[in-house]
N, C-alpha and C positions, 0 to 999 in steps of 0.2 A: 833616849833612855830606852831603845825598844831590850835590849839586853836582860835589863833590870824590872822592867813590871811582864814580862813575858809570865815568870815565877804567878804572879797577880792573875791573868786573863786565864792560864790552866785553872788555877781552883775555882774562878769563880765560873767558865765552861762546867770546868767537873761536876759542882756542887749542881749548877743549874742542871747538869744530863741525870740527874739521878730523881729528877722530878717531871723532865719536859723534853723534846725535839730542839737540839741546838744546833744552830747555821755558824761554821765559824768561816769569817769570809779571809783570805789568806793569798801573799803572792804564790806560794808554792805548799800543791798540797802535803808531800811528802814530806816535807819538814813541818808543817803544821800538825801533823799526824805524829808523827813522833811525840811530839813532846805530851802525848797522851797514851801511849806505847804500853803503861802500865796502868792505865783507864780503859773499863768497858766503851765499843763507840757505838755501841748499838742505833744510840741515842746522837749524833752524829754527824750532820750533814757539813763536811769542808767544800767551798766554791775557791776559784782562782777568779782573780780581783784585782788589778793596780787601784792604789790608794795613795794619799798623800798624809794621812794620817789613822789616828785610832777609835776616833769619837762616833759611834755608830747611832746614837742616841741621836745625833744632831743630824747626820746624813742620812739617816736612816728610814726607809720609808714607811708611811700612817696608817693603817687601816681602820677603815669606818665602816659601820653597815648601813647600806642602803637601800632602801625595800627589801629587808630580809635575804639581803646578800650583802657580801663581804667585799670592798672597793681600796684599791692599795692608791691610795695618792703618796704623787712624791713632788716634796716643796723642793725650791730650788735653796741650795746650802752655800752659803756667799765666804765661807771662813770666819763666822761670826762678825759680820761687818766688816767682811775686806781688811780682818788683823794677820791671816796668814792663806795660804794657798790652800786650793781646793777644789782645783779644776778636776782631780781625779775621783773625791771624796763624791760632789756631783752626780756623778756618773753612775752611783756606782747600784743606786734602787732601779734604774733604769736600766742595767745590764744586768742586774739578777732579773728583774721584771721578763728582760728579752731568751733570757738562756731557761726558759721557764721553773723556775722556783718556787714561783705563785700560784694559786689555783683561783688567779683572782681578774677580775679587768683591770685594767693598769690607768692609772689618767694621772694626767700634771697638777698640782695645787696652782701654780699661776702665783706664786709669790714669795720670798723669800722668807722662809719657817722651819726651827728645829725642833726636834721634839723635847728638848730639857725647856724650853722657855713654855712649852705648857703643860696644863696639870689640869685634867679634868678627874670629876668625881665618877661619869659616867652614868649619872641621869642630867644634863645637862647645859651642869656649870661648870665654865672654864676658870680655871684660875692663871693667870698672869702677873708681868711687871712692865710697867711703861718703860722701864728703860731701856728694856729688851726688843718688844717690840714696837717704840717707837724712836726708838735708834735711826738716825738719819742715813745709813749706812747698808738699811737693808732693805725700808718699801716706803721711800721718800718722796717716791707721785699720790699714797697711799694715807690721806688724813686717821685719826687714830678712830671716827668712826665708821669710815669705811673699811679700818682693815677690821672691826667689829662688826660687823656688818657681817663681809666677807665671810670670819670665820662660821657664824652663825652658819650662814649659808652650807659652806661644807662640811662640818662636824654635827649640825641639826644641833646649836647651841638656844638654846631657853635664854641666857645671859651671859655674862660675864664681868670677872670680881678680877679690878687694876689693883694690884698695889706700888706705890708710889717711892718706896721709901726701903732700904733693903737691898744691902750688899756684903761684900766677898773680898777681902785682901788680896792679892793675886789671882781674882779670877779673871778668865776671858773672854767670860760671855755677855757683860752688860748685864749679870744680875739675872740669870736664868731661874726662875719659880724652885726646880730642881734641886738649888742648891741651898734654898732656904723657905719654903712651904712647902707641906704637901699632904694630899687628901690620905687618907688609914681608912674610910671610908664613907660617904657621903655627911655624916653629923660632923664628921672629927678631920680636923686639920694639925699637926703635927708641926712646929716651925722651929727657927734658929735663934734663942733668947741669948745673948750675955749680961752676963749679969755683974758685969766688971767696970764701974765709974769710970776707970781710966786706960781700957780699951778705945780703941780707934773705933770700933764698931759700936761704943754702947750707945748713941742717941740714936742713929741712922736703923739700929734693931730694932728702938726702944717705940719708936716712929711708927716700923714696921709691924709690930706689937699690936698697937693702936687702931692701924688701919685692920687689923684682923677681928681686932675684937667689936668693930662696928659692921663686921659685916654678921647675915642670918642667914639660915637655909631658904630654901623655894618655901618651906611653911613660916615663915617668917621667926624662927626662933635661932637664937646666936648659937653659933659654931662648942663642940668641945673642943676647945683649944692645948693641947700639949708640948709642953716646952720642951728641945730638947738640950740636952747638957751642954755647953759651952765646954771645948776642947782644948788643952792650952792652947798655946801659939805653938804653930811648928812652921817653921824654918829654911829655905835652902842652902847652900854651901858659901852663898852669896849676902845670905840674913837678910832675904826678900821672906817676905810673909807668906804661907802656901794656904790656900782657901779647904780648908778640914774641917769638914760638914758632915754629921750623922744625918742631915736629911736627903742625903745624895742616896737612899736606899732603893733595894728593887725588890716587888713583890712579886713573886711566880706560885706559880701550882702548888697548896701546902706548905709554903716555907718564905721566910723574908731573908734577905741577904740583907746583913748593913756593915759598910765601909766600918774598917777602928783604922786606929793611927798609931798605937802605942804610946798612948797617954794614961793616965791616971784614970776619966773618966770613963773611958771606954767600956767598963763595967758596968756602969750607971746606968748605959747608953743601951746598950743589951738586955739588962734586965726592963726596962721601960718599955721597949718594943714587945717583950715576950707577952707583957700584960696587953699592948695594944692590939696584940693581933695572938690571943690565946688558942687560937685553931690552927696555926703554921709553926713547926720547926724556925727557930731563928739561928741564923749563922754569922758570923764575924768574919768579914776578910779583909786581910791590912791592905791598907790602899794607899799607906807611905808612899812607897813607888809612883803611885799615880798621880796623888796632889803635884809630886815633883815637877809635873805636868801639866797641872793645874787643869783638872779633874778631877772624879771620884769616880764608883763603881756603877750607878744607874746612868751616867754617859757616857759610859762603853759598850753598854749595853740597847735593846730594842724588842720592844715581847711583837706578834702577832700571833691572833689569835687563836684557836681551833679550827681547820680548814680554811686559812691564809697560803699552808704553803701545798704545794702538788706532791 
């Protein structure tokens, strides 16, 4: 569905470019830059690289700070547990590093890990789901304890919070955390809540909510939990339910991009994000075409901190 989603990609990149630099990985620079012919492209950088798909959150490198310097970690991407071809996507970060895109040391993470499967508060706490990280098609040689220890060492974590419940129908990722629950700041978690007892998600998301209510901050206080609106069900032409979620938002410099789906809950969701991020401009982006491909806004982007790019 590349033709259908190109306008969505273009809108996301255009909005982000007003606040920070944008790297566009593409098959052909001339073709890709033509999509932005009416947009100032001073903040754009186009890089040609072959790919299988468009989910840069999951194949993209993850930048950490180590001993006061930035380091680029490149993990294995295997198509969300061998569901889809990923041979080209798995090489993208290494190729970009070899071509001089980054101003950081490059290191392999040594395990299968997708960026959408982890959520950090930036203060030493990582939030994740057992459904994803403990998938037998990702790191079958590692126990939960070994995965936790490895991630603590790699990311300098003091602790990990595991959700054992929660899913979205139509999601191919085995319950990526970025579709379910997200940090808005170190004390606040926005999460998906289903308020319809007749909905197939109701029980699992209620159990997830109880788990979130049991979590406390490093200081021992309960988190400020903010329930996101539950969008009306969206279906593809074959009647399959699509993973519409407002949790797949993207925080950038001075703004937050929020996926909307052309349903009546969109307006309430945007209003809630304005209250959650009073110092940032809120941009709604219609991602109906993206969920046809079983992902959303956060999934097609990956941020890098200032100083990471050459």
